[in-house]
C-alpha positions as CSV (number, residue, x, y, z in Angstrom):
1,X,26.0,-2.6,24.4
2,X,26.3,-6.3,23.9
3,X,23.5,-7.8,21.9
4,X,21.6,-10.6,23.8
5,X,18.8,-13.0,22.8
6,X,15.3,-11.7,22.2
7,X,13.0,-11.6,25.2
8,X,11.2,-14.8,25.8
9,X,7.4,-14.8,25.5
10,X,7.4,-11.2,24.3
11,X,4.5,-11.9,21.9
12,X,2.4,-13.5,24.6
13,X,3.0,-10.5,26.9
14,X,1.9,-8.1,24.2
15,X,-1.1,-10.3,23.5
16,X,-2.1,-10.1,27.2
17,X,-1.7,-6.4,27.2
18,X,-3.9,-6.1,24.1
19,X,-6.4,-8.4,25.8
20,X,-6.6,-6.0,28.7
21,X,-7.0,-3.1,26.3
22,X,-9.9,-4.8,24.7
23,X,-11.4,-5.9,28.0
24,X,-11.2,-2.2,29.2
25,X,-13.1,-1.1,26.1
26,X,-15.8,-3.7,26.8
27,X,-16.0,-2.7,30.5
28,X,-16.7,0.9,29.6
29,X,-18.8,0.1,26.6
30,X,-21.1,-2.2,28.5
31,X,-22.7,0.3,30.9
32,X,-22.5,3.3,28.6
33,X,-24.6,1.7,25.9
34,X,-27.0,0.0,28.4
35,X,-26.1,-3.4,27.0
36,X,-27.4,-5.1,30.2
37,X,-30.9,-3.7,29.7
38,X,-30.8,-4.9,26.1
39,X,-29.7,-8.4,27.1
40,X,-32.4,-8.5,29.8
41,X,-35.0,-7.5,27.1
42,X,-33.7,-10.2,24.8
43,X,-33.8,-12.8,27.6
44,X,-37.5,-12.1,28.2
45,X,-38.4,-12.1,24.5
46,X,-39.1,-14.9,22.1
47,X,-36.3,-13.7,19.9
48,X,-33.4,-15.1,22.0
49,X,-33.5,-18.7,20.7
50,X,-33.5,-17.4,17.1
51,X,-30.3,-15.4,17.7
52,X,-28.4,-18.7,17.9
53,X,-29.5,-19.7,14.4
54,X,-26.9,-19.5,11.6
55,X,-28.6,-16.6,9.8
56,X,-28.0,-14.4,12.8
57,X,-25.1,-16.1,14.6
58,X,-22.7,-16.5,11.6
59,X,-22.5,-12.7,10.8
60,X,-22.0,-11.9,14.5
61,X,-19.1,-14.5,14.7
62,X,-17.6,-13.1,11.5
63,X,-17.8,-9.6,13.0
64,X,-16.0,-10.8,16.1
65,X,-13.5,-12.9,14.1
66,X,-12.4,-9.9,12.0
67,X,-11.8,-7.8,15.1
68,X,-9.8,-10.6,16.7
69,X,-7.7,-11.0,13.5
70,X,-7.2,-7.2,13.4
71,X,-5.9,-7.1,17.0
72,X,-3.6,-10.1,16.4
73,X,-2.1,-8.2,13.4
74,X,-1.7,-5.2,15.7
75,X,0.2,-7.3,18.2
76,X,2.3,-8.9,15.5
77,X,3.3,-5.4,14.2
78,X,4.3,-4.3,17.7
79,X,6.3,-7.5,18.2
80,X,8.0,-7.3,14.8
81,X,8.9,-3.6,15.2
82,X,10.2,-4.1,18.8
83,X,12.3,-7.2,18.0
84,X,13.8,-5.5,14.9
85,X,14.6,-2.3,16.7
86,X,16.0,-4.2,19.6
87,X,18.4,-6.1,17.3
88,X,19.2,-2.9,15.3
89,X,20.2,-0.9,18.3
90,X,21.7,-4.0,20.1
91,X,19.4,-3.6,23.1
92,X,19.4,-6.2,25.9
93,X,16.5,-8.5,26.3
94,X,15.0,-6.5,29.2
95,X,15.4,-3.2,27.3
96,X,13.7,-4.7,24.2
97,X,10.9,-5.9,26.5
98,X,10.4,-2.4,28.0
99,X,10.7,-0.7,24.6
100,X,8.0,-3.1,23.2
101,X,5.6,-1.9,25.9
102,X,6.4,1.7,24.9
103,X,5.7,1.0,21.3
104,X,2.5,-0.9,22.2
105,X,1.4,2.1,24.3
106,X,2.1,4.5,21.5
107,X,0.2,2.3,19.1
108,X,-2.9,2.2,21.3
109,X,-2.8,6.0,21.8
110,X,-2.5,6.3,18.0
111,X,-5.6,4.2,17.5
112,X,-7.5,6.2,20.0
113,X,-6.4,9.5,18.5
114,X,-7.3,8.3,15.0
115,X,-10.7,7.3,16.3
116,X,-11.1,10.7,18.0
117,X,-10.1,12.5,14.7
118,X,-12.5,10.6,12.4
119,X,-15.3,9.8,14.9
120,X,-15.4,12.6,17.5
121,X,-18.8,11.4,18.9
122,X,-17.4,8.0,19.7
123,X,-17.6,7.1,23.4
124,X,-13.8,6.4,23.2
125,X,-13.2,9.9,21.9
126,X,-14.8,11.4,25.0
127,X,-11.6,11.5,27.1
128,X,-9.9,13.8,24.5
129,X,-12.8,16.3,25.0
130,X,-12.3,16.7,28.7
131,X,-9.5,19.2,28.4
132,X,-9.6,21.9,25.7
133,X,-5.9,21.9,25.2
134,X,-5.8,18.2,24.5
135,X,-8.6,18.5,22.1
136,X,-6.9,21.4,20.4
137,X,-3.6,19.6,20.1
138,X,-5.0,16.2,19.2
139,X,-4.3,16.6,15.5
140,X,-0.7,17.6,16.2
141,X,-0.3,14.7,18.5
142,X,-1.7,12.4,15.9
143,X,0.7,13.6,13.2
144,X,3.6,13.4,15.6
145,X,2.8,9.8,16.7
146,X,2.1,8.8,13.1
147,X,5.5,10.0,12.0
148,X,7.2,8.3,14.9
149,X,5.5,5.0,14.3
150,X,6.1,5.2,10.6
151,X,9.9,5.8,11.2
152,X,10.0,2.9,13.6
153,X,8.3,0.6,11.0
154,X,10.7,1.7,8.3
155,X,13.8,1.2,10.5
156,X,12.4,-2.3,11.4
157,X,12.2,-3.2,7.7
158,X,15.7,-1.7,7.1
159,X,17.0,-4.2,9.6
160,X,14.8,-7.0,8.3
161,X,16.1,-6.8,4.8
162,X,19.7,-5.6,5.2
163,X,21.0,-6.4,8.7
164,X,19.6,-9.6,10.0
165,X,21.5,-12.5,8.5
166,X,20.1,-15.2,10.8
167,X,16.3,-14.6,10.5
168,X,14.2,-16.9,12.5
169,X,11.3,-18.6,10.8
170,X,8.5,-16.9,12.9
171,X,10.2,-13.5,12.6
172,X,10.5,-13.9,8.8
173,X,6.9,-15.1,8.4
174,X,5.6,-12.1,10.5
175,X,7.7,-9.6,8.6
176,X,6.6,-10.8,5.1
177,X,3.0,-11.3,6.2
178,X,2.7,-7.7,7.6
179,X,4.3,-6.4,4.4
180,X,2.0,-8.4,2.2
181,X,-1.1,-7.3,4.1
182,X,-0.1,-3.7,4.0
183,X,0.6,-4.0,0.2
184,X,-2.8,-5.7,-0.4
185,X,-4.6,-3.0,1.6
186,X,-3.0,-0.2,-0.3
187,X,-3.6,-2.0,-3.6
188,X,-7.3,-2.5,-2.7
189,X,-7.7,1.2,-1.8
190,X,-6.0,2.4,-5.0
191,X,-7.8,-0.3,-7.1
192,X,-11.2,0.6,-5.6
193,X,-10.6,4.3,-6.2
194,X,-9.6,3.6,-9.8
195,X,-12.6,1.2,-10.4
196,X,-15.1,3.8,-9.1
197,X,-13.5,6.7,-11.0
198,X,-13.7,5.0,-14.4
199,X,-16.0,6.6,-16.9
200,X,-18.8,4.1,-17.4
201,X,-21.6,6.2,-18.6
202,X,-25.2,5.0,-19.0
203,X,-26.1,5.5,-22.6
204,X,-29.2,7.7,-23.2
205,X,-32.3,5.7,-23.9
206,X,-35.4,6.6,-25.9
207,X,-37.3,5.9,-22.7
208,X,-36.6,8.5,-20.0
209,X,-34.9,7.4,-16.8
210,X,-37.1,7.6,-13.7
211,X,-35.3,8.7,-10.6
212,X,-37.0,9.1,-7.2
213,X,-34.9,10.8,-4.5
214,X,-36.4,10.6,-1.0
215,X,-35.2,12.8,1.9
216,X,-36.2,11.1,5.1
217,X,-38.1,13.3,7.7
218,X,-37.6,16.5,5.6
219,X,-40.1,19.2,6.6
220,X,-40.7,21.5,3.7
221,X,-40.8,24.5,6.1
222,X,-37.1,23.8,6.8
223,X,-36.0,24.8,3.3
224,X,-34.8,28.2,2.2
225,X,-37.0,28.2,-0.9
226,X,-40.2,27.9,1.2
227,X,-39.2,30.8,3.5
228,X,-36.8,29.4,6.2
229,X,-33.8,31.8,6.0
230,X,-32.0,30.1,8.8
231,X,-31.3,26.9,7.0
232,X,-28.8,26.5,4.1
233,X,-30.4,24.3,1.3
234,X,-29.1,25.6,-2.0
235,X,-29.5,22.3,-3.9
236,X,-33.0,21.6,-2.7
237,X,-33.9,25.2,-3.4
238,X,-32.6,25.1,-6.9
239,X,-34.4,21.9,-7.6
240,X,-37.7,23.2,-6.3
241,X,-37.2,26.5,-8.2
242,X,-36.9,24.6,-11.5
243,X,-39.6,22.0,-10.8
244,X,-43.3,21.6,-10.5
245,X,-43.6,21.8,-6.8
246,X,-46.7,20.7,-4.9
247,X,-46.7,22.8,-1.8
248,X,-49.5,20.8,-0.1
249,X,-48.2,17.3,-0.3
250,X,-49.1,14.7,2.4
251,X,-48.2,11.2,3.4
252,X,-51.0,8.8,4.5
253,X,-48.8,7.5,7.3
254,X,-45.7,9.3,8.6
255,X,-43.3,6.3,8.8
256,X,-40.8,5.3,6.2
257,X,-41.9,1.8,5.2
258,X,-45.7,2.5,4.9
259,X,-44.9,5.8,3.1
260,X,-42.7,4.0,0.5
261,X,-45.3,1.3,0.1
262,X,-47.8,4.0,-0.7
263,X,-45.4,5.5,-3.2
264,X,-44.8,2.2,-4.9
265,X,-48.4,0.9,-4.9
266,X,-50.4,4.2,-5.1
267,X,-52.5,2.9,-2.2
268,X,-53.4,3.8,1.3
269,X,-51.8,1.7,4.1
270,X,-55.3,0.4,4.9
271,X,-55.3,-1.2,1.4
272,X,-51.6,-2.3,1.0
273,X,-51.6,-3.3,4.7
274,X,-48.2,-1.9,5.7
275,X,-49.7,-0.2,8.7
276,X,-46.4,0.3,10.5
277,X,-42.6,0.0,10.0
278,X,-41.3,-3.6,9.7
279,X,-44.7,-4.9,8.7
280,X,-44.5,-8.6,7.8
281,X,-44.2,-8.9,4.0
282,X,-46.2,-12.1,4.0
283,X,-49.3,-10.1,5.3
284,X,-49.1,-7.4,2.6
285,X,-51.3,-7.6,-0.4
286,X,-49.4,-9.0,-3.4
287,X,-49.8,-6.6,-6.2
288,X,-47.9,-4.9,-9.0
289,X,-45.8,-1.9,-7.8
290,X,-44.3,1.0,-9.8
291,X,-41.0,-0.9,-9.9
292,X,-42.5,-4.1,-11.3
293,X,-44.5,-2.2,-13.8
294,X,-41.3,-0.5,-15.0
295,X,-39.5,-3.8,-15.0
296,X,-42.2,-5.1,-17.4
297,X,-41.5,-2.0,-19.6
298,X,-37.8,-2.9,-19.9
299,X,-36.3,-0.8,-17.1
300,X,-33.6,-1.8,-14.7
301,X,-34.9,-1.1,-11.3
302,X,-32.7,-0.2,-8.3
303,X,-33.5,0.8,-4.8
304,X,-30.8,2.4,-2.6
305,X,-31.0,3.6,1.0
306,X,-28.5,4.2,3.9
307,X,-31.0,3.2,6.6
308,X,-32.8,-0.2,6.5
309,X,-33.4,-0.8,10.1
310,X,-37.1,-0.1,10.1
311,X,-37.8,-0.4,6.4
312,X,-37.4,-3.8,4.8
313,X,-37.7,-3.0,1.1
314,X,-36.4,-6.0,-0.8
315,X,-36.3,-7.3,-4.4
316,X,-39.8,-8.8,-3.9
317,X,-41.3,-5.3,-4.5
318,X,-40.0,-5.2,-8.0
319,X,-36.3,-4.2,-7.7
320,X,-33.5,-5.9,-9.6
321,X,-30.9,-4.6,-7.2
322,X,-30.8,-3.3,-3.6
323,X,-27.9,-0.9,-2.7
324,X,-26.9,0.0,0.9
325,X,-25.9,-1.6,4.2
326,X,-27.2,-5.1,4.7
327,X,-30.6,-5.3,6.4
328,X,-32.0,-7.6,9.1
329,X,-31.7,-8.2,12.8
330,X,-28.0,-7.9,12.7
331,X,-28.4,-4.3,11.6
332,X,-29.5,-3.7,15.2
333,X,-27.0,-6.1,16.8
334,X,-23.9,-5.3,14.7
335,X,-24.7,-2.0,13.1
336,X,-26.2,-0.4,16.2
337,X,-24.0,-1.8,19.0
338,X,-20.6,-1.1,17.5
339,X,-18.3,1.6,18.8
340,X,-14.8,0.2,19.2
341,X,-11.8,2.2,18.0
342,X,-10.1,-0.3,15.8
343,X,-13.3,-1.6,14.1
344,X,-14.4,2.1,13.6
345,X,-11.2,2.7,11.7
346,X,-11.6,-0.4,9.6
347,X,-15.1,0.6,8.6
348,X,-13.7,3.8,7.1
349,X,-11.5,1.9,4.7
350,X,-12.8,0.9,1.3
351,X,-12.6,-2.8,2.4
352,X,-15.2,-1.8,5.1
353,X,-18.1,-2.3,2.8
354,X,-17.1,-6.0,2.4
355,X,-15.9,-6.9,5.9
356,X,-18.5,-4.8,7.8
357,X,-21.5,-4.9,5.5
358,X,-23.9,-4.0,8.4
359,X,-21.9,-0.9,9.3
360,X,-20.4,0.7,6.1
361,X,-22.6,3.5,4.8
362,X,-25.2,2.8,7.5
363,X,-27.0,5.9,8.7
364,X,-28.2,4.0,11.8
365,X,-24.6,3.7,13.0
366,X,-24.5,7.5,13.3
367,X,-21.2,7.6,15.1
368,X,-19.3,6.1,12.2
369,X,-21.6,7.2,9.3
370,X,-20.0,9.4,6.7
371,X,-22.4,10.8,4.1
372,X,-19.9,10.2,1.3
373,X,-19.6,6.5,2.2
374,X,-23.2,5.8,1.1
375,X,-22.5,7.7,-2.1
376,X,-19.6,5.4,-2.6
377,X,-22.0,2.4,-2.4
378,X,-24.3,4.0,-5.0
379,X,-21.2,4.7,-7.2
380,X,-20.2,1.1,-6.9
381,X,-23.7,-0.1,-7.6
382,X,-23.9,2.0,-10.8
383,X,-20.4,1.1,-12.0
384,X,-21.7,-1.5,-14.4
385,X,-24.3,0.3,-16.6
386,X,-27.0,-1.8,-18.1
387,X,-28.1,-1.4,-21.7
388,X,-31.6,-0.3,-20.7
389,X,-33.3,2.7,-19.1
390,X,-33.0,3.0,-15.3
391,X,-35.6,3.4,-12.6
392,X,-33.5,4.4,-9.5
393,X,-35.1,5.1,-6.1
394,X,-32.7,6.6,-3.6
395,X,-33.6,7.3,0.0
396,X,-31.2,9.6,2.1
397,X,-31.7,9.5,5.9
398,X,-29.4,12.1,7.3
399,X,-32.4,14.2,8.3
400,X,-33.7,11.4,10.5
401,X,-33.1,11.2,14.2
402,X,-30.5,11.5,15.9
403,X,-29.5,14.2,13.4
404,X,-25.8,13.6,14.0
405,X,-23.1,11.8,12.1
406,X,-19.3,11.4,12.1
407,X,-17.5,14.8,12.1
408,X,-20.8,16.7,11.8
409,X,-19.2,19.7,13.5
410,X,-22.2,20.4,15.7
411,X,-21.8,22.0,19.1
412,X,-22.7,19.6,21.9
413,X,-25.3,21.8,23.5
414,X,-27.5,22.3,20.4
415,X,-31.2,21.8,21.0
416,X,-33.1,19.3,18.9
417,X,-34.4,21.8,16.3
418,X,-30.9,23.2,15.7
419,X,-29.5,19.7,15.3
420,X,-32.3,19.0,12.8
421,X,-31.5,22.2,10.9
422,X,-27.8,21.1,10.7
423,X,-28.8,17.7,9.3
424,X,-31.1,19.4,6.7
425,X,-28.1,21.4,5.5
426,X,-26.0,18.2,5.4
427,X,-28.5,16.2,3.4
428,X,-28.7,19.1,1.0
429,X,-25.0,18.9,0.4
430,X,-25.3,15.1,0.0
431,X,-28.1,15.6,-2.5
432,X,-25.9,18.0,-4.5
433,X,-23.1,15.3,-4.6
434,X,-25.7,12.6,-5.6
435,X,-26.9,14.7,-8.5
436,X,-23.4,15.3,-9.7
437,X,-22.7,11.6,-9.5
438,X,-25.8,10.8,-11.5
439,X,-24.9,13.4,-14.1
440,X,-21.4,11.9,-14.4
441,X,-23.0,8.5,-15.0
442,X,-25.2,9.9,-17.8
443,X,-28.4,9.3,-15.8
444,X,-29.6,13.0,-16.0
445,X,-29.5,13.3,-19.8
446,X,-33.1,12.2,-20.3
447,X,-34.7,11.8,-17.0
448,X,-37.8,12.6,-14.9
449,X,-36.6,13.2,-11.3
450,X,-39.0,13.3,-8.4
451,X,-37.7,14.9,-5.1
452,X,-39.8,13.9,-2.1
453,X,-39.8,13.3,1.6
454,X,-41.4,10.2,3.0
455,X,-42.8,12.2,6.0
456,X,-42.0,15.2,8.2
457,X,-41.1,15.3,11.8
458,X,-42.2,17.2,15.0
459,X,-39.4,18.8,17.0
460,X,-41.1,20.2,20.1
461,X,-41.7,23.6,18.4
462,X,-44.8,25.7,19.4
463,X,-46.6,25.2,16.0
464,X,-45.8,21.5,15.5
465,X,-49.5,20.8,16.1
466,X,-52.3,22.6,14.3
467,X,-54.1,23.3,17.6
468,X,-53.5,26.1,20.0
469,X,-55.3,26.6,23.4
470,X,-56.3,30.2,22.6
471,X,-58.2,29.1,19.5
472,X,-60.1,26.3,21.1
473,X,-63.9,26.4,20.7
474,X,-66.1,24.4,23.0
475,X,-66.2,22.8,26.5
476,X,-63.0,23.8,28.2
477,X,-63.2,20.7,30.5
478,X,-62.5,18.5,27.5
479,X,-59.1,20.2,26.9
480,X,-57.4,17.7,29.3
481,X,-57.9,15.0,26.7
482,X,-55.3,16.6,24.5
483,X,-51.8,16.0,25.8
484,X,-49.3,18.8,26.3
485,X,-45.5,18.5,25.6
486,X,-42.5,20.3,26.9
487,X,-41.2,22.8,24.3
488,X,-37.8,22.0,22.9
489,X,-37.0,25.7,23.3
490,X,-37.8,25.7,27.0
491,X,-35.1,26.9,29.4
492,X,-33.2,24.0,30.9
493,X,-34.2,23.1,34.5
494,X,-37.1,25.5,34.4
495,X,-40.3,24.4,36.1
496,X,-42.7,27.0,34.6
497,X,-45.5,24.8,33.2
498,X,-47.3,27.6,31.3
499,X,-44.1,28.8,29.8
500,X,-42.4,25.5,29.1
501,X,-45.3,23.3,28.0
502,X,-47.7,23.7,25.1
503,X,-50.6,21.9,23.6
504,X,-49.1,22.8,20.2
505,X,-45.8,21.0,20.8
506,X,-45.2,17.4,19.6
507,X,-42.2,15.1,18.9
508,X,-41.4,12.3,16.5
509,X,-43.2,10.9,13.4
510,X,-46.3,9.0,12.8
511,X,-47.7,9.4,16.3
512,X,-50.0,12.4,16.2
513,X,-52.6,13.2,13.4
514,X,-52.9,16.7,14.8
515,X,-49.3,17.3,14.0
516,X,-49.4,18.0,10.2
517,X,-45.7,18.8,10.4
518,X,-45.3,15.0,10.6
519,X,-47.5,14.4,7.5
520,X,-46.6,17.4,5.3
521,X,-44.1,16.3,2.7
522,X,-42.1,17.6,-0.2
523,X,-43.2,16.5,-3.7
524,X,-41.5,18.1,-6.8
525,X,-41.1,16.8,-10.4
526,X,-38.2,18.1,-12.5
527,X,-37.3,17.2,-16.0
528,X,-33.7,16.8,-17.2
529,X,-33.9,17.0,-21.0
530,X,-37.7,16.9,-20.6
531,X,-40.1,19.8,-20.5
532,X,-41.5,20.1,-17.0
533,X,-42.8,23.6,-16.1
534,X,-41.4,25.6,-13.1
535,X,-44.4,26.3,-11.0
536,X,-46.0,26.0,-7.6
537,X,-49.2,24.0,-7.2
538,X,-51.2,24.6,-4.0
539,X,-53.7,21.7,-4.4
540,X,-53.6,19.0,-1.7
541,X,-51.9,15.9,-3.1
542,X,-50.4,12.7,-1.7
543,X,-47.4,10.5,-2.1
544,X,-49.8,7.9,-3.5
545,X,-50.0,10.2,-6.6
546,X,-46.4,9.7,-7.6
547,X,-46.7,6.3,-9.2
548,X,-49.9,7.1,-11.2
549,X,-48.2,10.4,-12.4
550,X,-45.1,8.6,-13.6
551,X,-47.0,5.8,-15.4
552,X,-49.4,8.2,-17.0
553,X,-46.4,10.4,-18.1
554,X,-44.8,7.3,-19.7
555,X,-48.0,6.1,-21.3
556,X,-47.9,2.8,-19.3
557,X,-50.9,0.9,-17.9
558,X,-51.9,2.3,-14.5
559,X,-51.7,0.3,-11.3
560,X,-55.0,-1.3,-10.4
561,X,-56.5,-0.9,-7.9
562,X,-55.1,2.5,-6.9
563,X,-56.0,5.3,-4.5
564,X,-53.6,7.8,-6.0
565,X,-54.4,10.1,-8.9
566,X,-52.2,11.1,-11.8
567,X,-50.8,14.7,-11.6
568,X,-49.7,14.6,-15.3
569,X,-52.0,17.5,-16.2
570,X,-50.1,19.7,-13.9
571,X,-46.8,18.7,-15.5
572,X,-48.4,19.6,-18.8
573,X,-49.7,22.8,-17.2
574,X,-53.3,22.0,-18.1
575,X,-54.7,23.9,-15.1
576,X,-58.3,23.5,-16.4
577,X,-58.0,19.8,-15.6
578,X,-56.9,20.2,-12.0
579,X,-57.4,17.5,-9.4
580,X,-60.8,18.0,-7.8
581,X,-61.3,18.4,-4.1
582,X,-60.9,15.0,-2.5
583,X,-60.4,13.7,1.0
584,X,-56.9,12.6,2.1
585,X,-56.8,10.0,4.9
586,X,-54.0,9.8,7.5
587,X,-53.3,7.5,10.4
588,X,-50.6,6.9,13.0
589,X,-48.2,4.0,13.5
590,X,-47.3,2.5,16.9
591,X,-46.6,4.9,19.7
592,X,-43.6,4.5,22.0
593,X,-43.4,7.0,24.8
594,X,-39.6,6.5,25.0
595,X,-39.3,7.8,21.4
596,X,-41.5,10.9,21.8
597,X,-39.1,13.5,23.3
598,X,-36.0,15.6,22.6
599,X,-33.7,12.8,23.9
600,X,-34.2,9.3,22.8
601,X,-32.4,6.2,24.1
602,X,-32.5,3.7,21.4
603,X,-31.8,0.8,23.8
604,X,-34.8,1.7,25.9
605,X,-36.9,1.9,22.8
606,X,-35.7,-1.5,21.6
607,X,-36.2,-2.9,25.1
608,X,-39.8,-1.6,25.2
609,X,-40.7,-3.2,21.8
610,X,-38.4,-6.1,21.3
611,X,-41.0,-8.7,22.3
612,X,-43.2,-7.4,19.5
613,X,-40.8,-8.6,16.8
614,X,-40.1,-11.9,15.1
615,X,-37.1,-12.9,13.0
616,X,-37.4,-14.6,9.6
617,X,-35.1,-17.6,9.8
618,X,-34.5,-17.6,6.0
619,X,-33.2,-14.0,5.6
620,X,-32.8,-12.7,9.1
621,X,-35.3,-9.8,8.6
622,X,-37.0,-8.4,11.6
623,X,-40.8,-8.1,11.4
624,X,-43.7,-7.3,13.6
625,X,-45.6,-10.2,15.0
626,X,-49.4,-10.5,14.3
627,X,-50.5,-9.8,17.8
628,X,-48.7,-6.6,18.1
629,X,-49.9,-5.4,14.7
630,X,-53.4,-5.9,15.9
631,X,-52.6,-3.8,19.0
632,X,-51.2,-1.0,16.8
633,X,-54.3,-1.2,14.6
634,X,-56.6,-0.9,17.7
635,X,-54.7,2.2,19.1
636,X,-54.3,4.1,15.9
637,X,-55.4,7.7,15.5
638,X,-57.1,8.3,12.2
639,X,-57.8,11.6,10.4
640,X,-59.2,13.0,7.2
641,X,-58.2,16.3,5.5
642,X,-60.9,17.7,3.2
643,X,-60.3,21.3,2.0
644,X,-59.9,23.5,5.1
645,X,-61.2,20.9,7.5
646,X,-59.4,18.1,9.4
647,X,-61.4,15.5,11.2
648,X,-59.4,13.4,13.6
649,X,-60.6,10.4,15.5
650,X,-58.9,9.3,18.8
651,X,-59.4,5.7,20.0
652,X,-60.3,4.6,23.5
653,X,-57.4,5.2,25.8
654,X,-56.5,4.2,29.4
655,X,-54.6,6.8,31.4
656,X,-53.2,7.0,34.9
657,X,-54.5,9.9,37.0
658,X,-56.0,11.2,40.3
659,X,-59.7,10.4,40.6
660,X,-62.1,10.6,43.6
661,X,-62.1,7.6,46.0
662,X,-65.8,7.5,45.7
663,X,-68.8,9.7,44.7
664,X,-69.4,10.2,48.4
665,X,-65.8,11.5,48.9
666,X,-65.1,13.8,45.9
667,X,-62.3,15.6,47.8
668,X,-60.3,12.5,48.5
669,X,-58.2,11.5,45.5
670,X,-56.4,8.3,44.6
671,X,-54.1,7.5,41.7
672,X,-55.5,4.8,39.4
673,X,-56.2,4.1,35.7
674,X,-59.2,5.5,34.1
675,X,-60.7,5.3,30.6
676,X,-61.2,8.0,28.0
677,X,-63.7,6.9,25.4
678,X,-63.2,7.5,21.6
679,X,-63.8,11.0,20.4
680,X,-63.4,13.4,17.4
681,X,-61.3,16.5,17.1
682,X,-62.4,19.0,14.4
683,X,-60.0,21.7,13.1
684,X,-60.3,24.4,10.5
685,X,-56.7,24.4,9.2
686,X,-57.1,27.8,7.6
687,X,-58.3,29.7,10.7
688,X,-56.8,27.5,13.3
689,X,-60.1,27.2,15.2
690,X,-60.8,23.8,16.6
691,X,-63.0,21.8,19.0
692,X,-63.2,18.4,20.8
693,X,-66.3,16.5,20.0
694,X,-68.9,17.4,17.4
695,X,-71.6,19.1,19.5
696,X,-70.3,22.7,19.9
697,X,-71.6,25.5,17.8
698,X,-68.3,25.7,16.0
699,X,-68.6,22.0,15.0
700,X,-72.1,22.5,13.7
701,X,-70.9,25.4,11.5
702,X,-68.7,22.9,9.6
703,X,-69.9,20.6,6.8
704,X,-70.3,17.7,9.3
705,X,-72.5,15.5,7.2
706,X,-69.9,15.4,4.4
707,X,-67.0,15.0,6.7
708,X,-68.6,12.1,8.6
709,X,-69.8,10.4,5.5
710,X,-66.4,10.4,3.9
711,X,-64.7,9.4,7.1
712,X,-67.1,6.5,7.8
713,X,-67.0,5.3,4.2
714,X,-63.2,4.9,4.6
715,X,-62.5,4.1,8.3
716,X,-66.0,3.7,9.8
717,X,-66.3,-0.1,9.8
718,X,-62.7,-0.5,11.0
719,X,-63.2,2.0,13.8
720,X,-66.4,0.4,15.0
721,X,-64.9,-3.0,15.1
722,X,-61.9,-2.0,17.1
723,X,-63.6,0.2,19.7
């Protein structure tokens, strides 16, 4: 066949085809992720003008720019390969044009297949799941296409270097540019792997390293060591087996940011003022934290987490370094609203942590999150050891909703509790790798390690609340005040109220003080090169006790003022100096009905609450505005646990229901709002008996005077003011 000139405008045609490919992605992405609802919410909120400020707009433009460049390089590669092969096989201009469309089509299919392979929960992987045979053959198709495209590229460069004697300038520049970019990417991948694999061991210090490892939302009853035989947690079990384990540990507020503030300050949320996630740092009480105290003692302090969306822990709390995905409003905009095949694949590369800092290692971006990617961030953060002891706080969030991640291997029809069980096993494996990483870095030679959870979670199981209808004592008419929830284990499409709904079921975290599954946490101290006894302690303790225990163990000055107590005597096994019986106070955060169920649409949750947030123009951090914080404070449930008794206070509440039209027409009902005044719930957590109000015989059999005195001394003035 006679060789003719290259097709005119071939690059522009391929560019247009790629533009249609991207437009198609946007057209499907827009309705699937409810982008319209989110935009409507932004339009109605006060946040919209701030989004155009450089602190927010620049990272978004960078994110878009990188994807545009990536697609231009994709088009350039298709054009280069097509032109080279057309010249090598002496194709006509028309044949070269049609072959370029074929190569482009194969390239797009290859991108989609790669996305399906690495991110099976991606929306753009869904078409490959429609037919079982396509799903089963996808890996073979991927390998076949990969070999074909690689051979095409090699042949293109064979012609480029040995056959084409009259290279055009654009063709030459494209060929060398693609070769250079490919070489640089390979060099970065190999260099990064070499850099992170180098033996840079932290030299043992006379002062022990202090390592806190938090497992988000971990319920102690979902571990094998504490009796759950259906969950695989060998690393957590081994840690607890060799540690001083406090089986009755509680958090004062079952949300991540307030819980960590209580860990760091040894104070109740009422005192450190982080009464909810994303509390405004300027409103918090400025005081010394565990991290700042250890800084003063010569420690390098590091905080690392893979989920920062609702927990703005920054250097201002005493940390020298922060490891993890970048935090701020763009964590929602870029980290949460990104599921495009090409950018998904770029995130997976080592360069992803630089070009996509809001996505790489980000648990919130569950579709693309790989547990090992966050460990890579920790590995990189610890690559340059300091000549001082280390205080490292790591928070792993695999056990937080949605309990899924890239290539999790979960069946699609798993109920919520089964997905949670799968995520607990996954975070256990991630913990094992983290401990091996810390050992390789020399950080476990002389260390006190605390394994804890910031809070638990309610999963719609029958015993997620500590109340049951059959154990109620008192006026049965008051039972309607306590809400009922559909059990997560209920049969789909069933309408049997008695069978499917229970007063003992609950969902979420930090929204129900009667759900001790939300407040019950793991607290275990283990020594590496230090003598810490292996034992179980059944005294009620709090996350607030962690900092006083560590400082007391190190012989450092305590945090003042502090609500927490030192548990050092237990670590020394001095049982005669046990912590005396004391009240533990708990409270809820904000309540969002859209987040209290087995299926949560994050866009709906954001739309419901987006007007409650403000954006800091200096750092882009998202915080609650003052008016909404006051609304949360007014509507909090509050509780106190003292020995076998839990006293819970419910605030005034407005509900929608059927009420009589008038006293004269009690049989005629109308739907309208009605108020329920504040009331107490009293529970004996040992027997399970409980009552609403404090006038029943059961309530009078409790030590009411002591319970009310303690409750009123702590919360009384606040409750009276807010009612």
